[in-house]
Structure formats: C-alpha cells, structure tokens
KEDODREN-388828 format. One record per residue: residue in one letter; x negated, y negated, z of N, C-alpha, C in turn. Coordinates in pm, whole numbers, plus 50000, padded with zeros to 5 digits. Example, Ala and Ser with C-alpha at 12.3 -4.5 7.8 and 13.67 -1.06 7.14 Angstrom:
# residues 2
A486815056950780487705045050780486805033050780S487155022550708486335010650714487104999750787
//
This chain:
# residues 356
M180624835332751179394842832736179664857632768T178884866732709179104880832730178084886632826I178324899032869177384905432961176094909532890L176044907832759174844911432682174004899332646A174264887832706173504875832671173234867332795I172094860632794171744851232899172634838932886N172984833032998173834821132994173154809432923V173954801132863173464789132796172794779832897G171704773732856170994764132940169994756532857R169564745032905168724736332821167364742632793Y166844751032880165554757432856165724770332776I166644778832821166884791532751167354788832607S168344780632593168964778632461168004772532360T167144763732404166274756532311164914763032292L164484771432388163094776032384162914791232383C163974798832408163794813332426164244821232303Y163394830432259163754839132146164664850632191S164444855832310165154868032353166304864532447I167434860432388168594856432469169544868132494L169294879632430170134891432453169534899732566K170364903732660169854910132781170594922932813L169944931532890170544943732943170164944733090E171144942933178170904943533323171574956133377P170854967133391171484979733432171924980033578Y171374971133661171734970833803172074956533845S172834955433952173374942433992172384933834067A171344939934125170374932534205169044940034203C168104935234283166744940734278166184942334419Q165514953634442164974956334575163564950934595Y162944945334491161554940934505161394928734594S162424920334602162434908734693161234899634673C160874896934549159744888134522160044873934571K159064867934635159244854834697159704844334596Y159164845134475159424834934374160574838434281C161284849134305162254854534209163304844234168Y163424842134036164404832733983165824838433992G165934851633998167244857934001168024855234129R167334850434233168014847834359169184838134344W169114829334246170124818934231171284823434144Y171184835434087172184839533988172864852934016R172374860734110172884874334122173284877534266E173784889734283174184894334415172964896834503S173194898434635172084900934726171544915034708E170294916934755169644929834743170374940934818A171214936934913171954946834991173084953334911K173364947934793174494952834713174054957734576I172984965134570172504969934440173434980834389K174034978234272174994987634215174684989834068P174955001734018174815004033873175874996333797Q175504991133679176434983233598176764991033469Y177734999833483178095008633371178705000933254D179324989333284179914981533176178854976433079V177644974033129176544969833043176174981032946I176134993332996175805004832912176855006732805R178115005832845179205007732748179154997032638A178914984632677178854973832579177674975632485F176544979832540175354981932456175564993332357I176195004032401176485015232311177375010432195K178385002832229179324997932127178614989232024V177824979732071177124970531981176064977931901S175344987031964174264994331896174795002631781K175955008531799176545016631692176845008031569V177354996031592177664987031480176374982831409L175364979131487174084975031429173484986331345S173594998431396173045009931325173825012831198R175145012831208175985016131093175805006030980K175644993331016175504982930914174044980030878K173124987430946171694985830919171244971330934L171584965431049171284951431075170084949931167G169114942131125168044938331217168594929031323I167944928531440168534921231551167464914931639I167824903931705166984898531811166804909431916P165594912631958165424923432057166194920732186F166744931332242167374930532374166294931032480R166474923132586165514923132696166024931732810L165244941532847165524950332962164464947233069S164714938433162165904930333177165454916233214T166324907933270165934894033295165924890333443L166914894733519167034890533659166764901633760I166544913733710166284924833802165164933633746E164644942333829163644952033785164364964433730P164194967333601164934978533542164444992233589F163224992833645162665005533690162425005833841Q163304999133916163204999634061163645013534111K163555015634241163785028834301165115035034262I166185027034254167515032134223167565038834085E166655034933996166615040633862166315055633864E165585060333964165265074533974166535082933989N167575077034051168825084434070169815082333954Y170005069933913171035066833813170515067533669K169255064333649168605065033517169365057233409L169895045533447170595037333349169635030833249S168445027033295167465021533202167015032233103L166885044433150166555055533060167655057432957K168895056433001170035057532910169975046632804I169665034532844169555023432749168475026332646L167345031432691166255034432598166655045332499K167415055032544167875065732453168865060332350V169755051432394170705045232301169945036832198A168945029432245168145021232155167435029732051L166895041132093166205050032000167165055631897K168305060231942169285066331852169745056531745N169905043931784170475034031692169445024331635K168165026831666167065018631613167195003931652V167455001531780167584987931834166314984431912P165654973431879164394969731947164634964832090I163714968832179163844965732322162554959432374I162694948232445161594942432522161774946632667I160814953732720160894958032860160134947832946S160844941633040160244931933131160214938033271T159014940433325158904948633445157694945133530K157764949233657156594949733746156354964033791S157194973133743157174986933789156134995233713T155905007133765155085017133696155865030133678L157155029833710157975041933698158015047033555Y157885038033458157965042333319156845051933278M155845053433363154785063133335155225077433367S156345078933440156865092233472157435098733346N157475112033344157715119533221158945115433142D160115115033206161345112233132161265098933057W160815088633128160745075333069159565074332972W158455080233009157245079532927157455086132791N158115097332789158345104432662159225096332567I160265090132621161145082132535160445069432489L159605063532574158845051732535157905054832418K157235066032426156315069732317157065071832186T158265077532195159075079732075159585066432019L160045057632107160465044232063159315036931995N158125038432050156975031431994156625036431855R156815049131831156535054531697157415047931591D158615043331634159515036431542159375021231550G158405016431629158185002031642159304994831712L159935001231810161144995931873160954991132016V159714990632065159534987032205158254979032226I158334969932320157154963132372157344961932523I156264963332598156314962132744155704948732784Q156444941132863155904929132925155754932033075E154524933733117154244937033257153764924433329T154414921133440154054909133516152874911933608I151874903333600150784903133698150654888733746T151114886233865151044872833922149674869933978T149074880034036147754878934097147104892734100L145794893134102145064905834118144724908334264D144944898334348144614899534489145734907034562R145394918534620146424926934681147094920134799D146344912634880146924906034997147934895334955T147564887334854148494877034806149724883534742A149494894234668150604901334604151564906834709S151044911434821151904917134926152794906434990I152354893934983153164882835032154224878934930L153794877934805154694873034700155624883734647E155164896234643155914907334581155864919434674P156484918634792156274928534897156674942834862N157634944734772158114958234744157734963234605A156934955534534156524959334398155244967634403P154954975234298153674982234290152504972434301T151374977334345150204968734361149684964034226P148914953334224148294949034098147464960034033E146754967834112145934978634057146784989133986E147934992334045148815002133983149374997033851R149674984233846150194978533722149124978033613V147914974633651146804974733555146614988633498E146714998733583146575012633537147685016233438A148905011633466150035014433376149835007833240I149374995333241149114988233116148054995533035E147014999733102145925006633033146405019632970K147245027033042147785039532989148645037032866A149505026732873150355023532759149515019232639S148495011332664147625006632555146915018332487R146525028232566145845040032506146775047432411E148085046532436149075052832347149505043432236N148835031832226149165021732126150565015832143I151105016832264152335009632296151954995132323P152514985632249152114971732272152534966632409V151564960832480151814955232612151354940732616V152204932232669151884918232692151914915932842I150954908632895150944905433037151654892233060R152604892333152153244879933195152494874833318F151674864833299150924858533407151824847633465Q152704852033557153734843033607154214847133746P154774837833822154734823733791153314818333811L152904809133726151614802833744151744792833859I151064795633967151164787634089150064776934086P150424764234071149414753734062148464753634181G147184751734152146184751334258145694764934300Y146384775434257145974789134290145674797334164S146664798434078146564807733965145444804333868E145204791333843144174787833746142794792333791N142614794133923141334798733974141134813833957E142224820733927142154835033904142304838633756A142584828633675142894831133534141774838433462R140534834233483139414840333410139354855333436E139544859333561139464873533596140644881233536I141824875433540142994881833481142824883333330F142284873233265142064874033121141014884633087K140014885533172138974895733149139554909733161V140394911833261141044924833279141994927533162A142754917433123143704919033012142994923732885R141864917732855141124921532735140604935832747S140124939532866139504952732884140514964132877I141794961232910142804971932910143704971432787G143414962432695144114962532566145424955032559A145664945432649146874937332640146844929032512K147994927532447148064920332320147844905332337H148524899432435148304885432467148864882832607I148804870332650149244866432784150374856332773I151464858732844152554848932853152434841532986I152554828432980152444820233101153724812333122E154214812933244155384804933284155104798933421F155264785933433154954779133558155994781933666L155554780533788156414781833906157554771833901R158724776433938159814767533974160404772934103C160754764134193161194768534326162024757734393P162764761134497163464751034575162454741834644T162824729534666161904719834725161394724234862D162224731534937161794735535072160814747235071E160464752334952159484763234943158134758534889I158034746034851156784741134793155604742934888E155824740735017154744741935114154164756035118T154994766035093154514779935091153434781734985Y153694776334866152734777834756151534768734775K151754757334834150634748334864149664755034960S150184762935052149314769735150148424780335085L148824785234968148014795034896146934788334811S147134775634779146314769234678144914765734729I143994765734636142624761534663142494746534640D143234741534543143254727334510144664722034531N144844712834625146174707634657146604695834571T145774691934475146084680434392147464681234326P147864692934273149184693634207150354690834301Y150104691334431151164689534528151204675334584E150334666634533150284652734579151214643634501V151914649434401152884641934322154254648134340N155294640834308156654646134316156904655734201W157434667234232157804676834128159144672734070K159374676633944160584672133876161684682733884S162914678133871164054687233874164014696733756Y164284709433782164354719233674165754719833615S166674713233678168064713533635168454700333571I169524700533493170054688133435170514678833547S171014684833654171464676933768170254671333843E170204658333860169064651733923168934655334070D170024659734134169944662934276169684677834300S169304684934195169034699134210167844701434303R167944711634386166834715234475165744722834399L166054727734281165104735834204164174726634126V162864727834154161894718734093160734726434031T159984719433946158814725033879157764714033867P156494717333852155474706833842155744697533723P155404684933734155614675633623154714679133505T155084674333388154404677833264152914674633269E152554663133326151134659333328150294668833412V150874674233519150174684133601150014697133523K151084701533457151004713733377149964712433266A149944701033198149014699033087147564699933135K147284693933249145904694333301145494708533335I146404716033395146114730033429145934738233302L146764735733203146704743533079145424740933001E144864729033012143584726432947142534736232999R142534738333129141584747833188141934762133150I143234765433150143684778933116143264782532973V143484773532880143114776032741141604777932728Y140844769932799139374771332797138974785332844E139564789832955139244803033010139684814032913A140834812432851141334822532757140404823932637K139984812632583139054813032469137734819532509A137274816532629136014822232676136074837332686E137264842732718137424857132733137984863832608G138274855932506138754861632380140174866832384V141034860532465142444864232468143284852332426K144544855032389145444844432346146584842832445I147014830432463148124827632554149294821532478A150474823232535151694816832484152514812632604L153174801332594153944796132706155404800432696C155994803332810157394807432817158244795832866K159114790832778160104780632812159474768032872E158294764132824157654752032874157764740332775G157814743332645157924732732545156624725732514L155514729832575154204723732549153524731532437F154074730332317153694738932205152234737532164N151644725932190150254723732148149264732532224F149714738632334148834747732409149004762332368D150044765332291150254779032246149124783332153M148664795632170147624801032083148194811031983I149484814131995150204822131897151584815931877N152234818931767153484812031732154684816731811E154694829231855155904834831918155504842032045C156094837932158155594842032289155904856532326C157084861532291157554874332343156764886532294G156194885632173155534897232114156424904732017I157464898131970158404904331876157704908431747K156634901431714155904904531591155264918431595Y155144924331713154574937731725155614948631702M156864944631674157964954031663158524954131522R159404963831495160084964731366161594963531386N162304961231274163764959931274164234948231360T163444937431362163754926031448164084913531367K164794904631434165054891131385164624881331494L164364868931453164114858131547165284848431542R165554841831653166484830631650165664817831643L166284807231596165594794531589165444788531729T164264783231757164034775931882163444762331844L163194754131944162564741231917161164742931861K160554754631883159224757031828159244756131675E160264761831613160384761231467160574746931417F161394739231490161594725231452160294717331468W159564720231575158304713331601157294716231490I157204728831448156274732631343156594725231213K157874724631179158274717831055158004702731063A158194696931181158034682431197156584678131205L155644687531216154224683931221153764677431092N154334681730982153874677130851154674665330796K155964664530834156794653730781158024652030869P158604640130871159874638230944160954647030881I161734653630963162744662730909163944663231003E165124663930947166354664731025166604679031071I167274680331185167554693631241168344702131142N169354696231080170164704030985169364708930866E168354701230825167484705530717166724718130757V166234718130880165474729730929166374742030936I167574740330990168504751631002168824757330864N169094748630770169404753230633168224760630571E167024755630597165834761930542165644775930596Y165814777530729165624790730790166774800330762A167924794930724169074803530692168774812830575G167834808830491167444817230379166244826030406D165754825730530164574833630568165044846430636D164764857830578165244870630629164684874030766Q163624867130808163014869730939163874864331053Y164774854931020165544848031123167034851631117L167644851931236169084853731246169694840031274V170264833931171170764820231178172274820631154T173004812531229174464812831219174964809231080L174184801831004174594797830869174274808430763S173524818630800173124828630701174344836930658K174264842330537175404849630480175724862430555D174734868130626174934880830695175414879230839F175464867030889175744865131031177084870931074Q178084869730990179424874631026179504889831034K178474896730986178464911330995178164916231136Y177624907631220177214911731353178404912631448P178344921531547179454923031643179734909931717R180964907731751181364895431818180614893431950L180314904532020179604903632147178224897332131I177714897332008176424890931979176624877431911R177534876931817177764864431743178134852931835K179044855631927179564844932012178464838132095P177644845732169176604838832248175554831932163I175214837832048174214831431962174734817831915K176014817031882176604804431839176624794331955H176914798932075176924790032190175534784332216H174514792832211173144788132234172704778232126K173154780732003172764772131891173264757831909K174364755931980174934742532000174024733632082H173024739532149172144731632236170884726832165Y170754729432034169594724131961169564708931969
//
C-alpha cells in the first residue's frame, strides 16, 4: 500500500468511495475521546510534518493533470486534523490545496477545525470551489458544549464549527456535516436539533457513522446516554478477528436507531447517508461523501453499486464490474483507461478491489 491510500480492510475496501488520502502530519493534537486514529498512528507527543506525502501528491497530481484524468477525490485527511495548530506554522495542508488547484485534483476536506476561514486558506478554498474541486466535511458530534468538551477537548466549539459551515455555505462552497460518531442512547436524542441547524446553515446532507470503541470504553458512552437500552446487549467485533477489543453496536440496534434518525431527517427536510455501515436501505442519497457536488471526479465501485444492481435481478459480481467498466463516471480496474493512472494510485485501487 502507498502513503496516498488508506489500508485495505473489509469496511474500507467494500464500502468507501474515498480511499485516497493525504495526511500532512503524523498525529493530531485534538485528542478526541472517540478518535479512530489512536489505533493506527503515532502519539500526539510526536506530531511531525510529513513532507513525503506532499512530494508524492505533487508527483501524482502532475501526471493526472498532464493526462487529463478524472480521479477519485483525495481525502484531506483521514486520521488527523489537517488544520490543527501546527498547520499555522508548516502550512502543509495549504500546500496540498495549492497543488490540487494547479493540477485540477478534487479534494474532500475532513475537519473539525475552523482555521480554513483564515485568509490564506479561505482564499484558496474559494478558488478551488470555483473550479468544483472541493467539498468540506465538518464533523459535529454534538451541539452541547459541555459534552463536546469531554469528547473533543482541544477542538473548536460546536458553535464555532456551525459558524464556519454557515460562512462556507454563503460562498456556495459545498459542506456536508459528519454527525459522528453516533453514540447510541445519546445522539439520536439530539438528531432533530442538529438536522434543524444543518438545514438553516445550508449543509448539503448529513453523513452518519456509528461509534466504535474498545470494550473497556463502552461505560464512558453509556454514562452519557439517556436511554441505556443499546448497552444491554453485547456489541459485536469491528475486526475480522473475533477477539478484537474494538466493538460497535450490533446491526439490530443500529437499525432501530436509524428508523428514528430517518424520521427526524424527513421531518426537518434533510437527507442522510451512512458511512461504512452497509445498511443501504436507510440511505437517502446514493453516494455518502458528496462527490456529486464536485467536478473532474470518478467513483470506485463499492458494495452499494452491487446492491443497487441486485435489487432488480440476481446478478454476478463480475457482471456488475464489467457493466461499470464502460461507465465513464467510475474508475474500474477493467476499464481501458485504468493503466494510464500513476502506479501510486493503480496499485492500491487494485488491492482494494480484491475485497469485493
């Protein structure tokens, strides 16, 4: 696997559209209680700039630009906050945005920060948006400042993030709210208010991803909950390994919560999409990331595409792959143009495809 792609895994490989990543720093100072990156990266005490990521992105971007190739959007970023305090000094995320603009490479910004409202970053974002090359995914776990201070002690307040989303929306920069992690027994009771705020500030849609955590942290989230029912059953392993400490609520618990979430979303006139959950019948839009709001993009095949095709008739996986290989909207390994892409991109896409 390369430094420009997320590692292969049963959830990422089968369910995620945005497997290309840009991690400008080695760790994150936000220290969010629920952070998934804790299991994959260095400690917060060792935050370092990752210049090799910038060099690799420049190399790949030049090839994409020269060959005029549409691409799966790169995610800035996945395991760290791209606009944390260190960015003010090193400005590696700003560098990435400038490279993306120069070479017309689409970028998904995944953040809890509001630094992008500052002049240097804000000006480049507006320019990227004019070319349809950017979307912002801003995480709002809760609107309650006290709860946020427990879960996200070093991140901007919920109010500051709402203000940033509203400012971006006024500039017609597409913003999607990541309502995550959805904490069973707590988050569904706040969903209506979050959806109401999302609609009022112009968010395009809401992405939902359920909590996953080590077994010894479940009690922390139970203590926040208003309804303890989701905690009266055994949570299932999030890993292929049955003895993994990392767990998530069982499917039946998620489905019951999502029934209420969908009801609240419809009542407020917003749409939701699930991130790496596989419960496609609850999705209110076909593609979760918001790639449809961008230009010069491609999609990779996920199980969602296979599910859609299988709704009408029984169909083999290879039939689906062959069918999409002729669809210019998708980047498929069997397509005639696939070999034109840089090896740093081709290799991980092929590895992820093996997990269908």
